[in-house]
C-alpha positions as CSV (number, residue, x, y, z in Angstrom):
1,M,62.6,154.4,96.8
2,A,65.9,153.3,95.1
3,E,66.2,150.6,98.0
4,S,62.9,149.0,97.3
5,E,63.1,148.8,94.0
6,E,66.4,147.0,94.5
7,N,65.2,144.6,97.1
8,S,62.6,143.8,94.7
9,V,64.7,143.0,92.2
10,L,67.4,140.7,94.4
11,F,64.1,138.4,95.5
12,P,63.6,137.3,92.1
13,I,67.4,137.0,91.1
14,F,67.7,134.9,94.3
15,I,64.8,132.2,94.0
16,L,66.1,132.2,90.0
17,T,69.5,131.1,91.5
18,M,68.1,128.4,94.0
19,M,66.3,126.5,91.8
20,A,68.8,126.9,88.7
21,I,71.7,125.3,91.3
22,P,69.9,121.8,91.3
23,L,67.9,121.9,88.0
24,V,71.0,122.7,85.5
25,P,73.1,119.5,86.6
26,Y,69.5,117.5,86.8
27,T,68.6,118.2,83.3
28,F,72.2,117.5,81.9
29,V,72.1,114.3,83.5
30,K,68.4,113.4,82.4
31,L,69.4,114.9,78.6
32,S,73.0,112.4,78.7
33,R,71.0,109.3,79.9
34,A,68.3,109.9,77.0
35,F,71.3,110.4,74.3
36,S,73.4,107.6,75.8
37,K,70.4,105.4,75.7
38,K,69.7,106.4,71.8
39,Q,73.4,105.2,71.2
40,R,73.0,102.4,73.1
41,S,69.9,101.4,70.5
42,I,72.1,98.4,68.8
43,H,69.8,95.6,69.3
44,C,69.0,92.5,67.3
45,Q,67.5,93.0,63.9
46,C,65.5,89.5,63.5
47,P,61.6,89.6,62.6
48,E,60.8,88.3,66.2
49,C,62.5,91.2,67.9
50,D,60.9,93.6,65.7
51,R,57.2,92.2,66.3
52,S,58.0,92.2,70.0
53,G,57.4,95.9,69.8
54,K,59.8,96.9,72.4
55,Y,62.2,98.8,70.3
56,K,59.2,100.5,68.5
57,R,57.8,102.6,70.3
58,S,54.3,104.2,69.3
59,I,53.6,108.2,69.3
60,S,51.6,107.2,72.3
61,Q,54.2,105.7,74.0
62,R,57.0,108.4,73.5
63,I,54.5,111.0,74.4
64,S,53.7,108.6,77.7
65,S,57.4,108.3,78.5
66,F,58.1,112.1,77.7
67,T,55.3,113.0,80.1
68,S,56.4,111.1,83.3
69,C,56.2,112.9,86.6
70,S,60.1,113.9,86.7
71,N,60.2,115.3,83.1
72,L,57.3,117.4,83.5
73,T,58.5,118.3,86.7
74,V,61.5,119.6,85.1
75,V,59.8,121.6,82.4
76,L,57.8,123.3,84.7
77,L,60.6,124.3,86.6
78,W,62.0,125.7,83.6
79,I,59.3,127.4,82.8
80,V,59.3,129.4,86.2
81,I,63.2,130.0,86.0
82,I,62.3,131.9,81.9
83,F,59.3,133.9,83.7
84,L,61.9,134.9,86.6
85,I,64.4,135.8,83.9
86,Y,61.9,137.5,81.9
87,Y,60.8,139.1,85.0
88,T,64.1,140.2,86.6
89,K,64.8,141.5,83.0
90,N,62.2,144.1,82.9
91,M,62.5,145.0,86.5
92,S,66.0,145.7,85.9
93,R,65.1,147.9,82.9
94,E,62.5,149.6,85.4
95,S,65.2,150.4,88.1
96,Q,67.9,151.3,85.9
97,L,70.2,154.9,87.0
98,F,68.6,158.0,85.5
99,E,70.6,158.9,82.1
100,P,69.5,162.1,81.0
101,F,71.4,161.9,77.6
102,G,69.8,158.4,77.0
103,I,66.0,159.9,77.7
104,L,67.0,162.6,75.3
105,G,68.1,160.4,72.8
106,L,71.6,162.1,72.6
107,E,74.8,161.2,72.9
108,P,77.4,162.1,75.9
109,G,79.0,165.8,75.4
110,A,76.0,166.7,73.2
111,T,75.6,170.7,72.6
112,D,73.0,172.8,74.5
113,S,71.2,173.5,70.8
114,E,71.2,169.7,70.6
115,I,69.5,169.3,73.8
116,K,67.1,171.7,73.3
117,K,66.1,170.4,69.5
118,A,65.5,166.9,71.2
119,Y,63.6,168.2,74.0
120,R,61.4,170.1,71.9
121,R,60.8,167.0,69.2
122,L,59.8,164.9,72.2
123,S,57.5,167.4,73.9
124,I,55.6,167.2,70.4
125,Q,55.4,163.7,71.0
126,Y,54.5,163.6,74.6
127,H,54.0,166.9,76.3
128,P,50.2,167.0,78.0
129,D,48.7,169.0,75.5
130,K,50.1,167.4,72.8
131,N,48.9,163.8,74.3
132,P,46.5,162.9,76.1
133,D,47.6,159.5,77.3
134,P,48.3,159.4,81.2
135,E,51.2,157.1,80.5
136,A,53.0,159.8,77.9
137,N,52.1,162.2,80.7
138,K,53.9,160.6,83.3
139,Y,56.8,159.5,81.2
140,F,57.0,163.6,80.1
141,V,56.8,164.5,83.7
142,E,59.2,162.1,85.4
143,S,62.1,161.7,82.7
144,I,61.9,163.9,79.7
145,A,61.6,167.3,81.8
146,K,63.5,165.7,84.8
147,A,66.4,165.2,82.0
148,Y,66.4,168.3,80.0
149,Q,66.4,170.4,83.6
150,A,69.3,168.1,84.8
151,L,71.2,169.1,81.3
152,T,70.5,172.4,81.3
153,D,71.5,173.3,84.6
154,P,75.2,173.4,84.5
155,L,76.1,171.7,87.8
156,S,73.7,168.8,87.4
157,R,75.4,168.4,83.6
158,E,78.8,168.6,85.2
159,N,78.0,166.3,87.8
160,F,76.4,163.6,85.2
161,E,79.6,163.8,83.2
162,K,82.0,163.4,85.8
163,Y,80.2,161.2,88.0
164,G,77.4,159.5,85.9
165,H,74.6,160.7,88.3
166,P,73.0,164.5,88.2
167,D,73.1,164.8,92.2
168,G,76.9,163.8,92.1
169,R,78.8,160.8,93.7
170,Q,76.6,158.2,94.5
171,G,77.1,155.6,97.5
172,Y,76.9,152.1,97.1
173,T,73.3,150.3,97.9
174,M,72.6,147.2,99.9
175,G,69.6,145.1,99.5
176,I,68.1,142.0,100.8
177,A,66.9,139.4,98.8
178,L,63.2,138.9,100.0
179,P,60.0,139.9,98.7
180,Q,58.8,143.5,99.1
181,F,55.8,142.9,101.4
182,I,57.7,141.3,104.2
183,L,60.3,144.4,104.2
184,N,57.1,146.9,104.1
185,M,55.4,145.0,107.4
186,N,55.5,147.3,110.6
187,G,56.7,145.5,113.7
188,D,56.2,141.7,111.9
189,S,59.2,141.7,109.4
190,G,61.5,140.2,112.5
191,G,59.5,137.4,112.8
192,V,58.9,136.9,109.1
193,L,62.3,137.5,108.5
194,L,63.2,134.5,111.4
195,L,60.5,132.0,110.1
196,C,61.9,132.1,106.4
197,T,65.3,131.5,107.8
198,V,64.4,128.6,109.8
199,G,62.2,127.4,107.1
200,L,65.0,127.4,104.4
201,C,68.1,126.8,106.6
202,I,66.8,124.3,108.8
203,L,63.2,122.5,108.1
204,L,63.6,122.4,104.1
205,P,67.4,120.1,104.5
206,L,65.8,117.8,107.7
207,V,63.0,117.3,105.4
208,I,65.1,116.3,102.6
209,A,67.5,114.4,104.7
210,S,64.9,112.5,106.1
211,I,63.1,111.4,102.9
212,Y,66.7,110.4,102.1
213,L,67.0,108.4,105.1
214,W,63.9,106.8,104.8
215,R,64.2,106.0,101.3
216,S,67.7,104.3,102.3
217,S,66.4,102.5,105.4
218,K,64.1,100.4,103.1
219,Y,66.2,99.9,99.4
220,T,69.4,99.3,98.8
221,G,71.5,101.0,95.8
222,N,70.1,98.7,93.2
223,H,66.7,99.5,94.2
224,V,65.8,96.5,96.1
225,K,64.3,96.4,99.3
226,L,66.2,95.5,102.1
227,Q,64.2,92.8,103.3
228,T,64.4,91.2,100.1
229,R,68.3,91.2,100.5
230,Q,67.2,89.8,104.0
231,A,65.1,87.0,102.7
232,Y,67.4,85.9,99.8
233,F,70.6,85.7,102.3
234,E,69.0,83.5,104.8
235,L,66.9,81.3,102.6
236,L,70.2,80.6,100.2
237,Q,71.9,77.2,100.9
238,P,75.4,75.9,99.6
239,S,73.5,73.4,97.3
240,L,70.7,74.7,95.5
241,T,68.9,73.6,92.2
242,P,67.9,75.9,89.7
243,S,64.1,74.8,90.2
244,K,64.8,75.4,94.2
245,L,66.1,78.9,93.5
246,M,63.3,79.9,91.5
247,E,61.0,78.9,95.1
248,I,63.6,81.4,96.9
249,F,63.4,84.2,93.9
250,I,59.9,84.9,94.0
251,K,59.9,85.2,97.6
252,A,60.9,89.1,97.5
253,A,59.2,91.3,98.8
254,E,58.3,93.2,95.7
255,Y,56.5,90.4,94.1
256,A,54.3,90.2,97.7
257,E,52.9,93.6,96.9
258,I,51.6,92.4,93.5
259,P,47.7,92.8,94.0
260,V,45.9,89.6,94.0
261,R,41.9,89.7,92.9
262,K,39.3,87.2,93.2
263,T,38.6,87.4,89.7
264,D,42.3,86.3,88.7
265,D,41.0,82.7,90.5
266,E,39.7,80.9,87.7
267,S,42.6,82.2,85.5
268,L,45.2,81.1,87.8
269,Q,43.9,77.8,88.1
270,K,44.0,77.6,84.5
271,L,47.5,78.7,84.1
272,F,48.1,76.0,86.8
273,T,47.3,73.5,85.0
274,S,49.0,74.6,81.8
275,V,52.4,74.7,83.8
276,K,51.8,72.0,86.2
277,S,54.7,69.9,84.8
278,E,57.2,72.6,84.8
279,L,56.7,73.1,88.6
280,N,58.9,71.5,91.2
281,L,56.3,68.7,92.3
282,D,56.6,65.1,93.3
283,P,54.8,63.0,91.0
284,K,54.5,60.3,93.5
285,K,52.4,62.8,95.9
286,L,51.0,65.0,93.6
287,K,47.7,65.8,95.3
288,Q,49.8,66.7,98.8
289,E,51.8,68.6,96.6
290,E,49.3,70.7,94.7
291,A,47.6,71.5,98.3
292,K,50.8,72.6,99.6
293,F,51.2,75.0,96.6
294,W,48.0,76.6,96.9
295,K,48.6,77.2,101.0
296,K,51.8,79.6,99.6
297,N,51.0,83.4,99.7
298,P,48.6,84.4,96.8
299,A,50.8,87.0,95.3
300,I,53.7,84.3,95.5
301,I,51.6,82.0,93.8
302,K,51.0,84.5,91.1
303,T,54.3,85.4,90.5
304,E,55.4,82.1,90.4
305,L,52.7,81.1,87.7
306,L,53.4,83.7,85.5
307,I,57.2,83.3,85.5
308,Q,56.1,79.7,84.5
309,K,54.0,81.3,81.4
310,Q,57.4,83.7,80.6
311,L,59.6,80.1,80.7
312,T,56.9,78.4,78.1
313,R,56.2,81.3,76.2
314,E,52.3,81.4,76.2
315,S,51.8,85.0,77.9
316,S,49.6,86.0,75.6
317,V,46.7,83.9,76.8
318,L,46.7,86.0,79.8
319,S,43.9,88.4,80.5
320,L,44.7,92.1,80.2
321,T,44.9,92.3,84.3
322,L,47.2,89.6,84.2
323,Q,49.2,91.0,81.2
324,R,49.8,94.0,83.5
325,D,51.2,91.7,86.5
326,F,53.0,89.6,84.2
327,R,54.7,92.9,82.9
328,R,55.8,94.0,86.3
329,V,56.7,90.7,87.4
330,L,59.6,90.6,84.5
331,E,60.0,94.6,85.4
332,F,61.2,93.7,88.7
333,A,63.1,90.2,87.4
334,P,66.8,91.8,86.3
335,R,67.8,93.8,89.4
336,L,66.1,90.7,91.9
337,L,68.1,88.3,90.0
338,E,71.1,90.5,90.5
339,D,71.0,90.7,94.0
340,L,70.4,87.1,94.3
341,M,73.6,86.9,92.7
342,K,75.2,89.0,95.2
343,M,74.1,87.0,97.9
344,A,75.0,83.8,96.5
345,V,78.5,85.0,96.1
346,I,79.0,87.3,99.1
347,P,81.7,85.7,101.9
348,R,80.3,82.8,103.8
349,N,83.0,81.4,105.5
350,E,86.1,82.0,107.6
351,Q,88.2,82.7,104.4
352,G,85.9,84.9,103.0
353,R,84.4,82.7,99.9
354,G,80.9,82.5,98.4
355,W,79.0,79.7,97.2
356,L,79.5,78.4,93.5
357,G,76.5,76.1,93.2
358,P,73.7,78.9,93.8
359,A,75.9,81.2,91.8
360,L,75.6,79.1,88.6
361,G,71.8,78.4,89.3
362,V,71.0,82.2,89.5
363,I,73.1,82.7,86.5
364,E,70.9,79.7,84.7
365,L,67.4,81.1,85.8
366,S,68.3,84.7,84.5
367,Q,69.2,83.2,81.4
368,C,66.1,81.1,81.0
369,I,63.6,84.1,82.3
370,V,65.5,86.6,79.3
371,Q,65.4,84.1,76.6
372,A,61.9,82.4,78.0
373,V,63.7,78.8,77.9
374,P,61.6,76.4,80.5
375,L,64.1,75.1,83.1
376,S,63.3,71.7,82.2
377,A,65.3,72.2,79.1
378,R,68.4,72.9,81.1
379,K,68.7,69.4,82.5
380,S,71.3,67.0,82.1
381,S,69.4,64.6,80.1
382,S,68.3,67.4,77.5
383,K,71.2,70.4,78.2
384,D,72.6,70.7,74.5
385,I,68.7,71.9,73.2
386,A,68.5,74.8,75.5
387,P,71.0,77.2,73.6
388,F,69.2,76.1,70.4
389,L,65.7,77.4,71.8
390,Q,66.8,81.0,72.3
391,L,67.3,81.1,68.0
392,P,64.1,82.1,66.5
393,H,61.9,79.7,64.5
394,I,63.3,76.8,66.5
395,N,61.4,74.5,68.9
396,E,61.8,72.0,71.2
397,S,61.4,69.0,68.5
398,I,63.5,70.9,66.2
399,A,66.4,71.5,68.9
400,K,66.5,68.1,69.3
401,S,67.2,67.1,65.5
402,I,69.7,69.8,64.9
403,A,71.4,68.2,68.8
404,L,71.4,65.2,67.4
405,Q,73.5,66.5,63.9
406,V,75.9,68.1,65.9
407,K,77.6,67.9,69.3
408,S,77.2,71.4,71.0
409,F,76.0,74.7,70.2
410,Q,79.5,76.0,69.5
411,K,80.1,73.0,67.3
412,F,76.8,74.1,65.3
413,Q,78.4,77.8,65.7
414,E,81.4,76.8,64.1
415,L,79.8,75.4,61.1
416,S,80.4,77.3,57.7
417,L,77.4,79.1,56.7
418,E,76.8,77.1,53.7
419,E,77.1,73.9,56.1
420,R,75.0,75.6,58.9
421,S,72.3,76.4,56.4
422,K,72.1,73.3,54.6
423,L,71.8,71.5,58.0
424,L,68.8,74.0,59.0
425,R,67.0,73.1,55.6
426,E,67.6,69.6,55.8
427,V,66.8,68.8,59.4
428,A,64.6,71.7,60.6
429,S,62.8,71.9,56.9
430,L,63.4,76.2,57.4
431,S,63.0,78.4,54.3
432,E,65.6,80.7,53.0
433,T,64.1,83.1,55.0
434,N,64.2,81.6,58.4
435,V,67.8,80.4,57.8
436,Q,68.6,84.3,57.5
437,D,66.8,85.1,60.6
438,I,68.7,82.5,62.7
439,E,72.0,83.9,61.1
440,K,70.8,87.3,62.5
441,V,71.1,86.1,65.7
442,L,73.8,84.0,65.8
443,E,75.9,87.2,64.4
444,M,74.7,88.8,67.7
445,I,75.7,85.9,69.9
446,P,79.2,87.0,71.6
447,S,82.2,84.8,72.2
448,L,84.4,85.1,75.1
449,K,88.2,84.6,75.6
450,I,89.5,84.6,79.3
451,D,93.2,85.3,80.3
452,I,93.8,85.3,84.0
453,T,97.0,85.5,85.8
454,C,97.5,85.5,89.6
455,K,100.6,86.6,91.4
456,T,102.3,88.7,94.5
457,E,103.2,91.9,93.2
458,G,107.2,92.4,93.0
459,E,108.0,89.2,94.6
460,E,108.7,85.7,93.4
461,G,106.2,83.0,93.7
462,I,103.1,83.2,96.1
463,Q,103.5,82.6,99.8
464,E,101.3,81.7,102.7
465,G,99.7,85.3,104.0
466,D,100.9,87.2,100.7
467,I,98.3,89.7,99.3
468,M,97.5,88.0,95.6
469,T,96.9,90.1,92.7
470,V,94.2,88.4,90.1
471,Q,94.4,90.2,86.9
472,S,92.2,89.0,83.9
473,W,91.3,90.2,80.7
474,I,87.8,89.6,79.3
475,T,87.9,89.6,75.4
476,L,84.3,89.9,73.9
477,K,83.8,89.3,69.8
478,R,80.7,89.0,67.7
479,P,80.6,87.8,64.0
480,N,79.2,91.3,63.1
481,G,81.6,93.2,64.9
482,L,79.6,94.9,67.7
483,I,81.3,95.0,70.9
484,G,78.2,96.2,73.0
485,A,74.7,95.3,72.3
486,I,71.3,95.0,73.3
487,P,70.9,91.0,73.0
488,H,68.2,88.8,71.2
489,S,64.9,88.4,73.7
490,P,61.5,89.0,71.7
491,Y,59.6,87.4,74.7
492,F,61.5,89.5,77.4
493,P,58.8,92.7,77.0
494,F,61.9,95.1,78.6
495,H,65.3,96.1,77.6
496,K,67.7,93.8,78.8
497,E,71.5,94.9,78.4
498,E,74.0,91.9,78.5
499,N,76.3,91.7,81.5
500,F,78.8,89.3,82.4
501,W,79.7,87.7,86.3
502,V,83.5,87.0,86.3
503,L,84.1,84.2,89.1
504,L,87.2,82.6,90.5
505,A,86.1,79.7,92.3
506,D,87.3,76.2,93.2
507,S,85.1,73.3,93.5
508,N,82.5,74.7,96.1
509,N,83.5,78.4,96.7
510,V,83.9,81.5,95.0
511,W,87.2,83.1,95.8
512,F,86.4,86.6,93.4
513,F,83.4,87.6,91.8
514,Q,82.8,91.1,89.9
515,K,80.2,92.0,87.6
516,V,81.4,93.4,83.8
517,S,79.5,95.3,81.1
518,F,80.6,96.2,77.4
519,M,78.4,98.9,77.2
520,D,80.2,101.5,79.0
521,E,83.5,102.1,77.1
522,A,84.6,105.1,78.6
523,G,84.0,104.1,82.3
524,A,86.0,100.6,81.5
525,I,88.8,102.8,80.0
526,A,89.0,104.8,83.5
527,A,88.8,101.4,85.6
528,A,91.6,100.2,83.8
529,S,93.8,103.3,83.9
530,N,93.4,103.7,87.3
531,A,94.0,99.9,88.3
532,I,97.2,99.9,85.7
533,T,98.4,102.9,87.6
534,E,97.8,101.9,91.3
535,T,99.4,98.9,90.8
536,M,102.5,99.8,88.9
537,E,103.3,103.0,91.0
538,P,103.6,101.4,94.6
539,L,106.5,98.8,92.3
540,G,108.5,102.2,91.8
541,A,107.7,101.8,87.8
542,S,108.8,105.2,86.2
543,V,106.3,107.4,84.5
544,K,107.0,106.5,81.0
545,E,106.5,102.3,81.9
546,T,102.9,103.7,84.0
547,N,101.9,105.5,80.6
548,D,103.0,102.5,78.2
549,A,101.1,100.5,80.1
550,V,97.9,102.2,80.5
551,K,98.1,103.3,77.0
552,E,98.3,98.9,76.2
553,A,95.3,99.1,78.2
554,V,93.2,101.5,76.3
555,E,93.6,99.8,73.2
556,K,92.6,96.7,74.6
557,V,89.7,98.2,76.1
558,K,89.1,99.7,72.6
559,S,89.3,96.4,71.0
560,G,86.6,94.5,72.9
561,S,88.3,93.8,76.5
562,R,87.6,94.6,79.6
563,L,90.1,94.2,83.1
564,V,89.1,92.6,86.0
565,M,91.5,93.1,89.0
566,G,91.2,92.5,92.4
567,R,93.5,91.2,95.4
568,L,93.1,88.0,97.7
569,L,94.6,86.8,101.0
570,A,96.9,83.8,100.2
571,P,95.7,80.9,101.5
572,G,97.6,77.9,103.5
573,E,100.6,76.1,101.8
574,G,99.5,73.6,98.6
575,T,98.4,73.6,94.9
576,Y,95.0,75.0,94.4
577,N,93.2,73.9,91.2
578,L,90.8,77.1,90.5
579,T,88.1,77.6,87.6
580,C,87.7,81.4,86.3
581,F,84.4,81.5,84.9
582,C,82.5,84.0,82.8
583,L,79.0,83.5,82.8
584,S,76.3,85.9,80.8
585,D,73.0,86.7,82.2
586,T,71.2,86.7,78.8
587,W,72.5,84.5,76.5
588,I,72.6,80.7,76.7
589,G,75.4,78.9,75.6
590,C,78.1,81.2,75.4
591,D,79.7,80.9,79.1
592,Q,83.4,80.0,79.2
593,K,85.8,78.7,81.6
594,T,89.4,78.5,82.0
595,S,91.5,76.7,84.5
596,L,94.1,78.3,87.1
597,K,97.0,76.5,88.9
598,V,98.2,78.5,92.1
599,E,100.9,77.2,94.1
600,V,101.3,78.7,97.6
601,L,104.6,78.2,98.8
602,K,105.5,78.4,102.4
603,R,105.9,81.3,104.6
604,T,109.9,82.0,104.4
605,R,110.1,85.6,103.5
606,D,109.6,87.0,107.1
607,L,112.0,84.3,108.4
608,E,114.7,85.3,105.8
609,G,114.4,89.1,107.1
610,E,114.1,87.6,110.7
611,N,117.5,85.5,110.0
612,A,119.3,88.3,108.1
613,E,118.5,90.7,111.0
614,E,119.7,88.1,113.6
615,G,122.8,87.6,111.8
616,L,123.5,91.2,111.6
617,E,123.2,91.6,115.4
618,E,125.4,88.3,115.9
619,D,128.0,90.2,113.4
620,E,127.8,93.3,115.7
621,D,128.4,91.2,119.1
622,E,131.0,89.5,117.7
623,I,132.7,92.7,116.6
624,E,132.1,94.1,120.2
625,E,133.6,91.2,121.3
626,E,136.5,91.0,119.3
627,D,137.0,94.9,120.3
628,Y,136.7,94.0,123.8
629,E,139.3,91.4,124.1
630,S,141.6,93.2,121.7
631,E,141.6,95.6,124.9
632,Y,143.1,93.7,127.1
633,S,144.7,91.0,125.2
634,E,148.1,93.6,124.4
635,D,148.2,94.1,128.3
636,E,148.1,90.6,129.3
637,E,150.7,89.9,127.0
638,D,152.8,93.2,127.8
639,K,152.4,91.6,131.6
640,K,153.4,88.3,130.1
641,R,156.6,90.0,128.6
642,G,157.5,91.6,131.5
643,S,157.8,88.8,133.6
644,K,159.9,87.2,131.2
645,K,162.0,89.7,131.2
646,K,162.1,90.2,135.1
647,V,162.5,86.1,135.4
648,N,165.6,86.7,132.5
649,K,167.0,89.7,134.5
650,K,166.8,87.4,137.8
651,D,168.8,84.6,135.6
652,S,171.3,87.0,134.4
653,S,172.1,88.8,137.8
654,S,172.4,85.2,139.4
655,E,174.5,84.1,136.5
656,E,176.5,87.6,137.6
657,S,176.7,86.7,141.0
658,G,178.1,83.4,140.6
659,S,181.1,84.3,138.0
660,D,181.8,87.2,140.7
661,E,182.2,84.1,143.5
662,E,184.4,81.9,141.0
């Protein structure tokens, strides 16, 4: 009986554990994301952004966001966990060990008289003659009478006080975390156990793995379909204008799934008429171009027309059904543009370099979609008016009037508050309130500074085949003092965090690229610390030098800078004039670039090393030769000296013989 009760308690604990292992960390992740979103809600305070309504959620919107499928699933699972905890707690109470003193309400070591008094008191309350309740009768017979008998029997009491149980020392009990009805099955429990084991240990992991593999086979890590990425990779060309990039951008597989209704035909015809001037149509062959346009995939036609409505800021005239499609198109746009950017800068040639022209075009297209600025405003004839159109209360005519007074948008930002206010009131006839709205947006627009170096770590100069280290600090400052913020984009119906792309390129090719965000300070500190440590440790830097460099990098990150670091293979000998771009995917007119001159020398390090080794070998050979000659030179000299001695002896003997004869 005790074993069955133990099993019945273990199974809810097992289910509780299996549910809590994934649910607890997932809940923490959800809460941290929600908290971080609240912390990141630093957005523009201008009236246009307030009227857009995307930063102010109604009660129904908050309820709908809370009642999403994932949130409801989490809440339901937590309710089940709470129920299991309550059920397990009650079951553990029922399956507690028999404690006579506790049942009678006495402390351990009570005397016999105290035991009898407690028994009489409880008998008056629970005895069947005094209390007709069946539960009271059961409690009296199974608990009170049994406890009194255990304590009045000397042996039982001694066992309980010594071993904690009236029956003496108890052995360990083992249980199986399975429901009791499975264990009570006669003859069939083995098959059920096998089925449960196969289901939990084999089938469930296989199902989860299959779902993951199926999803990963269709989507990238950025939740973009692989079919879309393949189409972007194949359709991109080295030199494409933003209007041509628009035709590639709308051919995403996500946009091909947008529903096409017969009731939308008339509305789409009206849309085409209103945005015809913005489409890339040849005016000399207008009828042929129109016929060619309507032969496209209907979903692609709808997507292009809806995006053009976004660029011309005329989305309010759309019907309710088209409004839903319009929001769906713009919801996909940021991640599709990011993937299109990656396909533009991905290595395409033998040197491992991407294309600069399409990359700049994608950034320009992204800025126009977020700020709702027509692509025609970015053309060379009117390139100076596009940044002004992102300001509130500024239309195309006002932007042209302001552009005539100041040379560029940067010059407009550099004006003092009084000069800028005077210019806006005189040229654009704006009120003081409108001028204040413009100033609020100008305080949000960032200014960027690039500090870049390129060198070979631990060596003097860059030589052919070296691994060059590119290190760039991107510093962001705003007039209002913020570092990370949500940009001013009243016509874009979703939250869009600003991102920056750092490109190192020559006139045509991208050598190096990296995306930078100023929202996640903690992640930027960790990345900068790791990069500095990994760079300095191989060079033999001391721990103190490494720590000082890391502290300096952390202070830079906290003050509004981000570290961009990468490694490149040095090209052939020559001088390379490169340009480092820092491009915003949301703001128009804040992009910066700086020049970088890289001189690559002819490869001599390996040759010097080889020559040094050859020199050492030659020296060793010479030493060996000298040693070889020295071994025999003394013998030859000795032989010569010996021969001379012999000659001298002969001469002396002949002289002696001559003297004798004389």
